Residue, then its C-alpha position, 0 to 999 in steps of 0.5 A: x596767528x604766527x607759526x606757534x602754537x599749531x594745532x594738529x587736532x585731538x587724538x584719544x588715549x588708548x587703554x595703555x596710555x598710548x596716543x597717536x601723534x597726527x601725521x602732519x605733526x610727525x612730518x613737521x617734527x620729522x618723527x619716524x617709526x622707532x624714534x624716541x620722544x621726550x615728553x615734558x609737563x608744562x610750567x607751574x600752574x600748567x602742570x596738566x599741559x605736556x610738550x612732546x619733542x623729538x629726543x634729538x631736538x631735546x638734546x640739542x636744547x640741553x647742549x644749548x642750555x648747558x653752554x649758556x649756563x657755563x657762560x653765565x657761571x663764568x661771568x658771574x665768577x669774574 
């Protein structure tokens, strides 16, 4: 099996809806205490699936996406 997806284990949801991100996942994703993470629902037909990513990585993704949308708009308007 390739590098993705990686199974990091099963964690309980506490009474306040909190979860603990397993240590190995935090290490790989470089998530430290006090960091913010982004939680996104899955694609259509997988709405109950969630993705968790460090806020910094999500910001990088948005910047990448915005650049490509700008380039696509320029290409279409020609």
